[in-house]
C-alpha positions as CSV (number, residue, x, y, z in Angstrom):
1,M,-1.2,-10.7,12.9
2,Y,-2.5,-10.0,9.3
3,K,-1.4,-11.8,6.3
4,V,0.2,-9.8,3.4
5,S,-2.9,-10.3,1.3
6,E,-5.1,-8.7,4.1
7,V,-2.8,-5.9,4.5
8,A,-2.7,-5.1,1.0
9,K,-6.7,-5.3,0.8
10,I,-7.0,-3.0,3.7
11,A,-4.4,-0.4,2.5
12,G,-5.7,-0.4,-1.1
13,V,-2.4,-1.5,-2.8
14,T,-1.1,-4.6,-4.3
15,Q,0.4,-7.4,-2.4
16,S,3.7,-6.9,-4.5
17,A,3.7,-3.2,-2.9
18,V,3.3,-4.5,0.6
19,Y,6.2,-7.0,0.1
20,K,8.4,-4.2,-1.3
21,A,7.4,-2.0,1.6
22,I,8.1,-4.9,4.2
23,K,11.4,-5.4,2.7
24,Q,12.6,-1.9,3.5
25,L,11.6,-2.5,7.3
26,N,14.2,-5.0,7.8
27,G,12.1,-7.6,10.0
28,Q,10.4,-4.5,11.9
29,Y,6.7,-5.2,12.5
30,V,6.9,-8.6,10.7
31,S,7.2,-12.1,11.5
32,V,7.3,-15.4,9.6
33,E,4.7,-18.2,10.9
34,N,4.6,-21.6,9.3
35,G,6.2,-20.1,6.3
36,R,3.9,-17.2,6.1
37,T,4.8,-13.7,6.3
38,M,2.7,-11.9,9.0
39,V,2.3,-8.3,9.8
40,T,1.7,-7.0,13.3
41,D,-0.9,-4.6,14.3
42,E,1.5,-1.9,14.5
43,G,3.0,-2.9,11.1
44,L,-0.5,-2.6,9.7
45,E,-1.0,0.9,11.0
46,Y,2.5,2.0,9.8
47,L,1.7,0.6,6.4
48,K,-1.7,2.1,6.0
49,D,0.0,5.6,7.0
50,R,2.7,5.0,4.6
51,F,0.5,4.3,1.6
52,K,-2.0,6.7,2.3
53,S,0.6,9.6,2.4
54,K,1.8,8.5,-1.0
55,V,-1.7,8.3,-2.4
56,D,-2.8,11.6,-0.9
57,S,0.4,13.4,-2.3
58,G,-0.6,12.9,-6.0
59,Q,-2.9,15.0,-7.7
60,H,-6.4,14.6,-7.7
61,L,-8.0,14.5,-11.3
62,S,-11.7,14.6,-12.2
63,L,-13.2,12.1,-14.4
64,I,-13.1,14.9,-17.3
65,H,-9.3,15.1,-16.8
66,I,-8.9,11.7,-17.3
67,S,-11.2,10.7,-20.0
68,E,-11.0,14.0,-22.2
69,P,-8.5,13.9,-24.7
70,T,-6.1,16.8,-25.1
71,R,-7.4,19.0,-27.7
72,P,-5.4,21.9,-29.6
73,Y,-7.1,25.5,-29.5
């Protein structure tokens, strides 16, 4: 079982993003222990895949694309 903060760190996202994803799971892969939301091993794998697919679907920009302002030609 993993704390939400651990899942966020492993998946490379914010805790808020993890809580939002957990809410959509309707209790699957999640349990509450001593008032803490815990994610199962299967839940961790599911969330890692889910967040990975969102990151991978974006465009990959080089530092030049990010740092260079748009110049009129």
